[in-house]
N, CA, C and O atoms as CSV, one atom per row, in Angstrom:
chain,resi,resn,atom,element,x,y,z
A,1,MET,N,N,0.860,-1.187,-0.002
A,1,MET,CA,C,-0.008,0.021,-0.010
A,1,MET,C,C,0.874,1.258,0.026
A,1,MET,O,O,1.784,1.378,0.846
A,2,ASN,N,N,0.580,2.164,-0.881
A,2,ASN,CA,C,1.392,3.370,-0.938
A,2,ASN,C,C,0.757,4.418,0.008
A,2,ASN,O,O,-0.449,4.662,-0.021
A,3,VAL,N,N,1.610,5.015,0.830
A,3,VAL,CA,C,1.202,6.031,1.749
A,3,VAL,C,C,1.742,7.366,1.264
A,3,VAL,O,O,2.930,7.482,0.965
A,4,ASP,N,N,0.909,8.341,1.186
A,4,ASP,CA,C,1.342,9.654,0.743
A,4,ASP,C,C,2.463,10.125,1.656
A,4,ASP,O,O,2.326,10.032,2.876
A,5,PRO,N,N,3.593,10.639,1.100
A,5,PRO,CA,C,4.731,11.074,1.956
A,5,PRO,C,C,4.310,12.151,2.977
A,5,PRO,O,O,4.936,12.324,4.023
A,6,MET,N,N,3.238,12.856,2.634
A,6,MET,CA,C,2.766,13.889,3.608
A,6,MET,C,C,2.349,13.283,4.892
A,6,MET,O,O,2.438,13.947,5.924
A,7,TYR,N,N,1.886,12.031,4.905
A,7,TYR,CA,C,1.346,11.431,6.110
A,7,TYR,C,C,2.314,10.518,6.796
A,7,TYR,O,O,1.897,9.754,7.667
A,8,GLN,N,N,3.602,10.546,6.456
A,8,GLN,CA,C,4.600,9.735,7.137
A,8,GLN,C,C,5.253,10.549,8.226
A,8,GLN,O,O,6.344,11.093,8.059
A,9,TYR,N,N,4.553,10.619,9.358
A,9,TYR,CA,C,5.068,11.404,10.490
A,9,TYR,C,C,6.163,10.613,11.191
A,9,TYR,O,O,6.164,9.382,11.204
A,10,SER,N,N,7.066,11.339,11.754
A,10,SER,CA,C,8.165,10.693,12.477
A,10,SER,C,C,7.904,10.672,13.963
A,10,SER,O,O,7.098,11.438,14.490
A,11,LEU,N,N,8.625,9.754,14.638
A,11,LEU,CA,C,8.545,9.659,16.080
A,11,LEU,C,C,9.002,10.970,16.743
A,11,LEU,O,O,8.486,11.366,17.788
A,12,LYS,N,N,9.943,11.605,16.134
A,12,LYS,CA,C,10.484,12.890,16.679
A,12,LYS,C,C,9.352,13.934,16.708
A,12,LYS,O,O,9.237,14.698,17.666
A,13,TYR,N,N,8.530,13.962,15.666
A,13,TYR,CA,C,7.394,14.943,15.619
A,13,TYR,C,C,6.410,14.675,16.757
A,13,TYR,O,O,6.004,15.615,17.441
A,14,TYR,N,N,6.017,13.425,16.977
A,14,TYR,CA,C,5.073,13.083,18.037
A,14,TYR,C,C,5.680,13.363,19.431
A,14,TYR,O,O,5.010,13.811,20.362
A,15,ARG,N,N,6.937,13.081,19.506
A,15,ARG,CA,C,7.645,13.343,20.784
A,15,ARG,C,C,7.645,14.832,21.096
A,15,ARG,O,O,7.461,15.231,22.246
A,16,MET,N,N,7.848,15.638,20.086
A,16,MET,CA,C,7.835,17.120,20.274
A,16,MET,C,C,6.429,17.577,20.739
A,16,MET,O,O,6.309,18.439,21.609
A,17,LEU,N,N,5.399,17.002,20.161
A,17,LEU,CA,C,3.999,17.327,20.578
A,17,LEU,C,C,3.737,16.899,22.005
A,17,LEU,O,O,3.091,17.622,22.763
A,18,TYR,N,N,4.239,15.713,22.383
A,18,TYR,CA,C,4.079,15.167,23.729
A,18,TYR,C,C,4.777,16.092,24.760
A,18,TYR,O,O,4.227,16.390,25.820
A,19,GLU,N,N,5.993,16.527,24.416
A,19,GLU,CA,C,6.752,17.406,25.315
A,19,GLU,C,C,6.077,18.769,25.443
A,19,GLU,O,O,6.096,19.380,26.512
A,20,ARG,N,N,5.475,19.247,24.338
A,20,ARG,CA,C,4.799,20.539,24.365
A,20,ARG,C,C,3.556,20.428,25.294
A,20,ARG,O,O,3.264,21.357,26.046
A,21,ALA,N,N,2.848,19.313,25.238
A,21,ALA,CA,C,1.715,19.132,26.142
A,21,ALA,C,C,2.141,19.050,27.603
A,21,ALA,O,O,1.434,19.530,28.489
A,22,LEU,N,N,3.341,18.419,27.863
A,22,LEU,CA,C,3.821,18.350,29.187
A,22,LEU,C,C,4.161,19.751,29.733
A,22,LEU,O,O,3.876,20.080,30.885
A,23,ASP,N,N,4.778,20.555,28.863
A,23,ASP,CA,C,5.134,21.912,29.219
A,23,ASP,C,C,3.911,22.731,29.495
A,23,ASP,O,O,3.932,23.585,30.381
A,24,GLY,N,N,2.837,22.501,28.763
A,24,GLY,CA,C,1.577,23.217,28.925
A,24,GLY,C,C,0.871,22.876,30.240
A,24,GLY,O,O,0.012,23.633,30.691
A,25,CYS,N,N,1.212,21.782,30.838
A,25,CYS,CA,C,0.578,21.380,32.094
A,25,CYS,C,C,1.430,21.639,33.338
A,25,CYS,O,O,1.069,21.242,34.446
A,26,ASP,N,N,2.559,22.306,33.137
A,26,ASP,CA,C,3.447,22.606,34.289
A,26,ASP,C,C,2.845,23.586,35.278
A,26,ASP,O,O,3.224,23.594,36.449
A,27,HIS,N,N,1.900,24.422,34.819
A,27,HIS,CA,C,1.317,25.421,35.681
A,27,HIS,C,C,0.291,24.808,36.699
A,27,HIS,O,O,-0.115,25.477,37.649
A,28,ILE,N,N,-0.100,23.570,36.486
A,28,ILE,CA,C,-1.078,22.924,37.366
A,28,ILE,C,C,-0.357,22.445,38.618
A,28,ILE,O,O,0.620,21.701,38.522
A,29,PRO,N,N,-0.819,22.856,39.777
A,29,PRO,CA,C,-0.192,22.338,41.012
A,29,PRO,C,C,-0.404,20.821,41.147
A,29,PRO,O,O,-1.426,20.278,40.728
A,30,GLN,N,N,0.574,20.174,41.731
A,30,GLN,CA,C,0.512,18.751,41.866
A,30,GLN,C,C,-0.277,18.303,43.086
A,30,GLN,O,O,0.192,17.506,43.898
A,31,VAL,N,N,-1.490,18.839,43.193
A,31,VAL,CA,C,-2.364,18.491,44.304
A,31,VAL,C,C,-2.858,17.084,44.166
A,31,VAL,O,O,-2.688,16.274,45.077
A,32,ARG,N,N,-3.490,16.760,43.002
A,32,ARG,CA,C,-4.000,15.419,42.765
A,32,ARG,C,C,-3.412,14.941,41.411
A,32,ARG,O,O,-3.481,15.619,40.386
A,33,ARG,N,N,-2.848,13.764,41.484
A,33,ARG,CA,C,-2.234,13.172,40.256
A,33,ARG,C,C,-3.269,12.904,39.179
A,33,ARG,O,O,-2.975,13.061,37.994
A,34,ALA,N,N,-4.530,12.486,39.579
A,34,ALA,CA,C,-5.517,12.206,38.632
A,34,ALA,C,C,-5.952,13.418,37.842
A,34,ALA,O,O,-6.185,13.340,36.636
A,35,ASP,N,N,-6.063,14.568,38.548
A,35,ASP,CA,C,-6.421,15.811,37.888
A,35,ASP,C,C,-5.360,16.261,36.909
A,35,ASP,O,O,-5.671,16.787,35.840
A,36,ARG,N,N,-4.098,16.051,37.278
A,36,ARG,CA,C,-2.998,16.396,36.428
A,36,ARG,C,C,-2.930,15.517,35.204
A,36,ARG,O,O,-2.635,16.003,34.112
A,37,ASN,N,N,-3.198,14.221,35.361
A,37,ASN,CA,C,-3.218,13.299,34.215
A,37,ASN,C,C,-4.371,13.629,33.281
A,37,ASN,O,O,-4.227,13.566,32.060
A,38,LYS,N,N,-5.513,13.982,33.859
A,38,LYS,CA,C,-6.655,14.345,33.038
A,38,LYS,C,C,-6.384,15.602,32.243
A,38,LYS,O,O,-6.718,15.678,31.060
A,39,GLU,N,N,-5.799,16.559,32.864
A,39,GLU,CA,C,-5.447,17.823,32.195
A,39,GLU,C,C,-4.435,17.619,31.076
A,39,GLU,O,O,-4.520,18.231,30.012
A,40,PHE,N,N,-3.449,16.714,31.359
A,40,PHE,CA,C,-2.436,16.399,30.358
A,40,PHE,C,C,-3.077,15.730,29.126
A,40,PHE,O,O,-2.757,16.080,27.989
A,41,LYS,N,N,-3.974,14.776,29.359
A,41,LYS,CA,C,-4.603,14.080,28.227
A,41,LYS,C,C,-5.410,15.067,27.413
A,41,LYS,O,O,-5.415,15.004,26.184
A,42,LYS,N,N,-6.110,16.001,28.103
A,42,LYS,CA,C,-6.861,16.998,27.349
A,42,LYS,C,C,-5.958,17.921,26.522
A,42,LYS,O,O,-6.245,18.221,25.363
A,43,LYS,N,N,-4.869,18.359,27.142
A,43,LYS,CA,C,-3.936,19.247,26.433
A,43,LYS,C,C,-3.275,18.542,25.271
A,43,LYS,O,O,-3.152,19.116,24.189
A,44,PHE,N,N,-2.838,17.283,25.476
A,44,PHE,CA,C,-2.189,16.542,24.445
A,44,PHE,C,C,-3.123,16.290,23.267
A,44,PHE,O,O,-2.717,16.449,22.116
A,45,THR,N,N,-4.358,15.900,23.536
A,45,THR,CA,C,-5.342,15.720,22.504
A,45,THR,C,C,-5.577,16.985,21.694
A,45,THR,O,O,-5.667,16.944,20.467
A,46,GLU,N,N,-5.673,18.097,22.389
A,46,GLU,CA,C,-5.853,19.385,21.671
A,46,GLU,C,C,-4.681,19.705,20.767
A,46,GLU,O,O,-4.871,20.068,19.606
A,47,ILE,N,N,-3.480,19.576,21.282
A,47,ILE,CA,C,-2.270,19.862,20.503
A,47,ILE,C,C,-2.149,18.926,19.324
A,47,ILE,O,O,-1.847,19.355,18.210
A,48,LEU,N,N,-2.387,17.635,19.564
A,48,LEU,CA,C,-2.316,16.629,18.512
A,48,LEU,C,C,-3.305,16.964,17.436
A,48,LEU,O,O,-2.946,16.985,16.259
A,49,TYR,N,N,-4.548,17.229,17.797
A,49,TYR,CA,C,-5.576,17.547,16.816
A,49,TYR,C,C,-5.213,18.776,15.950
A,49,TYR,O,O,-5.284,18.737,14.721
A,50,GLU,N,N,-4.826,19.853,16.632
A,50,GLU,CA,C,-4.530,21.069,15.880
A,50,GLU,C,C,-3.387,20.867,14.931
A,50,GLU,O,O,-3.452,21.293,13.778
A,51,ASN,N,N,-2.328,20.217,15.396
A,51,ASN,CA,C,-1.127,20.039,14.531
A,51,ASN,C,C,-1.375,19.042,13.379
A,51,ASN,O,O,-0.917,19.289,12.264
A,52,ILE,N,N,-2.058,17.968,13.608
A,52,ILE,CA,C,-2.340,17.019,12.600
A,52,ILE,C,C,-3.291,17.642,11.537
A,52,ILE,O,O,-3.048,17.543,10.334
A,53,CYS,N,N,-4.343,18.267,12.010
A,53,CYS,CA,C,-5.303,18.910,11.083
A,53,CYS,C,C,-4.625,19.990,10.222
A,53,CYS,O,O,-4.988,20.186,9.062
A,54,ARG,N,N,-3.673,20.663,10.785
A,54,ARG,CA,C,-2.966,21.693,10.022
A,54,ARG,C,C,-2.279,21.066,8.814
A,54,ARG,O,O,-2.168,21.714,7.773
A,55,SER,N,N,-1.820,19.833,8.924
A,55,SER,CA,C,-1.029,19.265,7.874
A,55,SER,C,C,-1.839,18.234,7.039
A,55,SER,O,O,-1.283,17.601,6.141
A,56,LEU,N,N,-3.079,18.075,7.321
A,56,LEU,CA,C,-3.909,17.161,6.470
A,56,LEU,C,C,-4.469,17.834,5.251
A,56,LEU,O,O,-4.656,19.050,5.219
A,57,PHE,N,N,-4.734,17.034,4.250
A,57,PHE,CA,C,-5.531,17.542,3.116
A,57,PHE,C,C,-6.946,17.774,3.607
A,57,PHE,O,O,-7.426,17.095,4.515
A,58,GLU,N,N,-7.611,18.754,2.985
A,58,GLU,CA,C,-8.948,19.120,3.411
A,58,GLU,C,C,-9.914,17.922,3.388
A,58,GLU,O,O,-10.788,17.802,4.246
A,59,LYS,N,N,-9.736,17.020,2.366
A,59,LYS,CA,C,-10.641,15.882,2.236
A,59,LYS,C,C,-10.471,14.892,3.328
A,59,LYS,O,O,-11.356,14.060,3.527
A,60,ASP,N,N,-9.342,14.924,4.086
A,60,ASP,CA,C,-9.134,13.881,5.114
A,60,ASP,C,C,-9.413,14.410,6.522
A,60,ASP,O,O,-9.391,13.631,7.475
A,61,LYS,N,N,-9.664,15.664,6.675
A,61,LYS,CA,C,-9.850,16.231,8.031
A,61,LYS,C,C,-11.110,15.672,8.722
A,61,LYS,O,O,-11.073,15.396,9.921
A,62,LEU,N,N,-12.194,15.505,8.006
A,62,LEU,CA,C,-13.396,15.024,8.621
A,62,LEU,C,C,-13.244,13.576,9.113
A,62,LEU,O,O,-13.719,13.232,10.195
A,63,LEU,N,N,-12.588,12.744,8.321
A,63,LEU,CA,C,-12.345,11.368,8.752
A,63,LEU,C,C,-11.449,11.336,9.961
A,63,LEU,O,O,-11.716,10.582,10.897
A,64,PHE,N,N,-10.379,12.136,9.979
A,64,PHE,CA,C,-9.516,12.217,11.187
A,64,PHE,C,C,-10.252,12.647,12.404
A,64,PHE,O,O,-10.060,12.092,13.486
A,65,SER,N,N,-11.107,13.645,12.244
A,65,SER,CA,C,-11.907,14.143,13.377
A,65,SER,C,C,-12.818,13.062,13.885
A,65,SER,O,O,-12.966,12.895,15.096
A,66,PHE,N,N,-13.448,12.303,12.966
A,66,PHE,CA,C,-14.352,11.237,13.344
A,66,PHE,C,C,-13.571,10.165,14.106
A,66,PHE,O,O,-14.033,9.712,15.153
A,67,LEU,N,N,-12.406,9.748,13.615
A,67,LEU,CA,C,-11.661,8.705,14.279
A,67,LEU,C,C,-11.181,9.141,15.668
A,67,LEU,O,O,-11.192,8.343,16.605
A,68,MET,N,N,-10.761,10.403,15.803
A,68,MET,CA,C,-10.364,10.864,17.152
A,68,MET,C,C,-11.580,10.887,18.072
A,68,MET,O,O,-11.472,10.527,19.245
A,69,CYS,N,N,-12.723,11.300,17.565
A,69,CYS,CA,C,-13.942,11.330,18.395
A,69,CYS,C,C,-14.284,9.936,18.885
A,69,CYS,O,O,-14.590,9.727,20.059
A,70,MET,N,N,-14.225,8.984,17.959
A,70,MET,CA,C,-14.508,7.611,18.324
A,70,MET,C,C,-13.519,7.092,19.419
A,70,MET,O,O,-13.923,6.442,20.383
A,71,LYS,N,N,-12.251,7.398,19.230
A,71,LYS,CA,C,-11.276,6.953,20.217
A,71,LYS,C,C,-11.509,7.602,21.596
A,71,LYS,O,O,-11.404,6.923,22.618
A,72,ILE,N,N,-11.812,8.860,21.632
A,72,ILE,CA,C,-12.079,9.575,22.875
A,72,ILE,C,C,-13.322,8.968,23.526
A,72,ILE,O,O,-13.328,8.746,24.737
A,73,MET,N,N,-14.342,8.705,22.772
A,73,MET,CA,C,-15.576,8.107,23.366
A,73,MET,C,C,-15.346,6.703,23.830
A,73,MET,O,O,-15.988,6.264,24.785
A,74,ASP,N,N,-14.443,5.965,23.188
A,74,ASP,CA,C,-14.169,4.598,23.559
A,74,ASP,C,C,-13.436,4.467,24.881
A,74,ASP,O,O,-13.457,3.408,25.508
A,75,GLU,N,N,-12.781,5.554,25.309
A,75,GLU,CA,C,-12.013,5.561,26.569
A,75,GLU,C,C,-12.921,5.445,27.774
A,75,GLU,O,O,-12.535,4.860,28.786
A,76,THR,N,N,-14.113,5.989,27.682
A,76,THR,CA,C,-15.055,5.926,28.814
A,76,THR,C,C,-15.963,4.734,28.596
A,76,THR,O,O,-16.642,4.647,27.573
A,77,PRO,N,N,-15.983,3.810,29.554
A,77,PRO,CA,C,-16.822,2.608,29.397
A,77,PRO,C,C,-18.318,3.022,29.297
A,77,PRO,O,O,-18.792,3.883,30.037
A,78,GLY,N,N,-19.024,2.382,28.366
A,78,GLY,CA,C,-20.461,2.640,28.234
A,78,GLY,C,C,-20.777,3.717,27.219
A,78,GLY,O,O,-21.950,3.896,26.891
A,79,ASN,N,N,-19.801,4.446,26.701
A,79,ASN,CA,C,-20.061,5.514,25.774
A,79,ASN,C,C,-20.397,4.964,24.351
A,79,ASN,O,O,-21.219,5.523,23.625
A,80,LEU,N,N,-19.732,3.864,24.001
A,80,LEU,CA,C,-19.902,3.268,22.679
A,80,LEU,C,C,-20.440,1.848,22.823
A,80,LEU,O,O,-19.947,1.054,23.623
A,81,ASP,N,N,-21.432,1.562,22.053
A,81,ASP,CA,C,-21.905,0.196,21.913
A,81,ASP,C,C,-21.020,-0.516,20.857
A,81,ASP,O,O,-21.011,-0.110,19.695
A,82,GLN,N,N,-20.301,-1.540,21.243
A,82,GLN,CA,C,-19.369,-2.162,20.323
A,82,GLN,C,C,-20.075,-2.811,19.148
A,82,GLN,O,O,-19.514,-2.882,18.055
A,83,LYS,N,N,-21.286,-3.282,19.352
A,83,LYS,CA,C,-22.083,-3.817,18.245
A,83,LYS,C,C,-22.391,-2.776,17.167
A,83,LYS,O,O,-22.318,-3.051,15.969
A,84,GLU,N,N,-22.738,-1.566,17.635
A,84,GLU,CA,C,-23.015,-0.489,16.736
A,84,GLU,C,C,-21.769,-0.032,15.951
A,84,GLU,O,O,-21.829,0.271,14.759
A,85,VAL,N,N,-20.642,0.000,16.677
A,85,VAL,CA,C,-19.376,0.377,16.038
A,85,VAL,C,C,-19.002,-0.671,14.998
A,85,VAL,O,O,-18.625,-0.307,13.884
A,86,ARG,N,N,-19.089,-1.907,15.307
A,86,ARG,CA,C,-18.822,-2.964,14.379
A,86,ARG,C,C,-19.733,-2.895,13.129
A,86,ARG,O,O,-19.278,-3.126,12.009
A,87,PHE,N,N,-21.020,-2.574,13.342
A,87,PHE,CA,C,-21.935,-2.425,12.248
A,87,PHE,C,C,-21.563,-1.215,11.394
A,87,PHE,O,O,-21.664,-1.264,10.168
A,88,LEU,N,N,-21.139,-0.142,12.033
A,88,LEU,CA,C,-20.750,1.067,11.304
A,88,LEU,C,C,-19.511,0.758,10.403
A,88,LEU,O,O,-19.427,1.206,9.260
A,89,LEU,N,N,-18.603,0.012,10.946
A,89,LEU,CA,C,-17.346,-0.270,10.156
A,89,LEU,C,C,-17.490,-1.361,9.132
A,89,LEU,O,O,-16.834,-1.297,8.093
A,90,THR,N,N,-18.331,-2.382,9.373
A,90,THR,CA,C,-18.443,-3.476,8.449
A,90,THR,C,C,-19.715,-3.514,7.639
A,90,THR,O,O,-19.737,-4.120,6.567
A,91,GLY,N,N,-20.772,-2.891,8.112
A,91,GLY,CA,C,-22.064,-2.969,7.489
A,91,GLY,C,C,-22.800,-4.231,7.941
A,91,GLY,O,O,-22.328,-4.990,8.787
A,92,GLY,N,N,-23.935,-4.413,7.361
A,92,GLY,CA,C,-24.726,-5.593,7.745
A,92,GLY,C,C,-24.110,-6.864,7.173
A,92,GLY,O,O,-23.926,-6.969,5.961
A,93,THR,N,N,-23.793,-7.823,8.025
A,93,THR,CA,C,-23.233,-9.056,7.580
A,93,THR,C,C,-24.071,-10.260,7.958
A,93,THR,O,O,-23.664,-11.403,7.750
A,94,SER,N,N,-25.225,-10.004,8.505
A,94,SER,CA,C,-26.117,-11.102,8.957
A,94,SER,C,C,-26.639,-11.839,7.752
A,94,SER,O,O,-27.042,-11.221,6.766
A,95,VAL,N,N,-26.634,-13.181,7.820
A,95,VAL,CA,C,-27.074,-14.041,6.727
A,95,VAL,C,C,-28.558,-14.429,6.952
A,95,VAL,O,O,-29.351,-14.473,6.012
A,96,GLU,N,N,-28.890,-14.695,8.172
A,96,GLU,CA,C,-30.265,-15.173,8.396
A,96,GLU,C,C,-31.092,-14.032,9.003
A,96,GLU,O,O,-30.620,-13.301,9.873
A,97,MET,N,N,-32.329,-13.896,8.526
A,97,MET,CA,C,-33.191,-12.860,8.988
A,97,MET,C,C,-34.186,-13.356,10.027
A,97,MET,O,O,-34.736,-14.446,9.874
A,98,GLU,N,N,-34.427,-12.587,11.072
A,98,GLU,CA,C,-35.369,-13.011,12.118
A,98,GLU,C,C,-36.800,-12.917,11.581
A,98,GLU,O,O,-37.633,-13.763,11.908
A,99,ARG,N,N,-37.099,-11.900,10.761
A,99,ARG,CA,C,-38.411,-11.711,10.162
A,99,ARG,C,C,-38.239,-11.581,8.671
A,99,ARG,O,O,-37.224,-11.065,8.203
A,100,PRO,N,N,-39.225,-12.048,7.913
A,100,PRO,CA,C,-39.106,-11.910,6.434
A,100,PRO,C,C,-39.191,-10.496,5.924
A,100,PRO,O,O,-39.788,-9.648,6.586
A,101,ASN,N,N,-38.619,-10.209,4.777
A,101,ASN,CA,C,-38.668,-8.908,4.130
A,101,ASN,C,C,-40.108,-8.518,3.856
A,101,ASN,O,O,-40.803,-9.247,3.148
A,102,PRO,N,N,-40.596,-7.378,4.398
A,102,PRO,CA,C,-41.995,-7.033,4.238
A,102,PRO,C,C,-42.357,-6.601,2.792
A,102,PRO,O,O,-43.526,-6.562,2.410
A,103,THR,N,N,-41.303,-6.279,2.008
A,103,THR,CA,C,-41.604,-5.847,0.623
A,103,THR,C,C,-41.568,-6.997,-0.339
A,103,THR,O,O,-41.778,-6.807,-1.537
A,104,GLY,N,N,-41.303,-8.200,0.158
A,104,GLY,CA,C,-41.236,-9.344,-0.700
A,104,GLY,C,C,-39.835,-9.587,-1.258
A,104,GLY,O,O,-38.926,-8.783,-1.048
A,105,GLU,N,N,-39.674,-10.660,-1.944
A,105,GLU,CA,C,-38.381,-11.074,-2.485
A,105,GLU,C,C,-37.828,-10.069,-3.504
A,105,GLU,O,O,-36.636,-9.762,-3.498
A,106,ASN,N,N,-38.746,-9.540,-4.416
A,106,ASN,CA,C,-38.334,-8.627,-5.443
A,106,ASN,C,C,-38.850,-7.213,-5.210
A,106,ASN,O,O,-39.040,-6.457,-6.163
A,107,GLY,N,N,-39.073,-6.860,-3.979
A,107,GLY,CA,C,-39.662,-5.519,-3.653
A,107,GLY,C,C,-38.601,-4.430,-3.753
A,107,GLY,O,O,-37.477,-4.672,-4.192
A,108,TRP,N,N,-38.991,-3.205,-3.327
A,108,TRP,CA,C,-38.089,-2.084,-3.449
A,108,TRP,C,C,-36.957,-2.140,-2.468
A,108,TRP,O,O,-35.960,-1.441,-2.648
A,109,MET,N,N,-37.073,-2.960,-1.414
A,109,MET,CA,C,-36.047,-3.088,-0.421
A,109,MET,C,C,-35.391,-4.463,-0.534
A,109,MET,O,O,-36.082,-5.477,-0.443
A,110,SER,N,N,-34.115,-4.517,-0.724
A,110,SER,CA,C,-33.404,-5.783,-0.886
A,110,SER,C,C,-33.388,-6.469,0.495
A,110,SER,O,O,-33.636,-5.854,1.532
A,111,ASN,N,N,-33.081,-7.780,0.449
A,111,ASN,CA,C,-32.951,-8.549,1.690
A,111,ASN,C,C,-31.789,-8.036,2.546
A,111,ASN,O,O,-31.857,-8.035,3.775
A,112,LYS,N,N,-30.731,-7.604,1.874
A,112,LYS,CA,C,-29.591,-7.069,2.629
A,112,LYS,C,C,-29.936,-5.789,3.383
A,112,LYS,O,O,-29.527,-5.589,4.527
A,113,MET,N,N,-30.724,-4.902,2.690
A,113,MET,CA,C,-31.209,-3.674,3.382
A,113,MET,C,C,-32.093,-4.035,4.591
A,113,MET,O,O,-31.953,-3.445,5.662
A,114,TRP,N,N,-32.990,-4.994,4.415
A,114,TRP,CA,C,-33.887,-5.369,5.513
A,114,TRP,C,C,-33.111,-6.001,6.603
A,114,TRP,O,O,-33.431,-5.763,7.768
A,115,SER,N,N,-32.122,-6.785,6.330
A,115,SER,CA,C,-31.238,-7.390,7.306
A,115,SER,C,C,-30.532,-6.305,8.114
A,115,SER,O,O,-30.420,-6.415,9.335
A,116,SER,N,N,-30.047,-5.237,7.427
A,116,SER,CA,C,-29.371,-4.168,8.110
A,116,SER,C,C,-30.320,-3.401,9.057
A,116,SER,O,O,-29.919,-2.963,10.136
A,117,ILE,N,N,-31.560,-3.255,8.634
A,117,ILE,CA,C,-32.573,-2.606,9.489
A,117,ILE,C,C,-32.827,-3.409,10.753
A,117,ILE,O,O,-32.933,-2.862,11.851
A,118,LEU,N,N,-32.924,-4.731,10.570
A,118,LEU,CA,C,-33.136,-5.598,11.733
A,118,LEU,C,C,-31.942,-5.571,12.648
A,118,LEU,O,O,-31.939,-6.242,13.681
């Protein structure tokens, strides 16, 4: 698979973003470690998003935003239903239908469409 050279980021680049996020969290007093970690994750996510979007082609920004959103939502248990995510990524793959297609075999809705609705 050919990857556009524009998207071949180096470890050095990500390390620089990580260090910038750490520097941005230095002003937070070390009262609670959990609060500091939460603030660091927020700051790193913000810096990562801004810098990556700055270097993406316009056509790829929406997909990147969607993937980041899914990853952020996945971190909190219960935010994402894994069955729905799998369906979103793969589509309907069910072979057997619980109920028959209401439009019939040759109706306006195919069996695959009906299976996806079910």
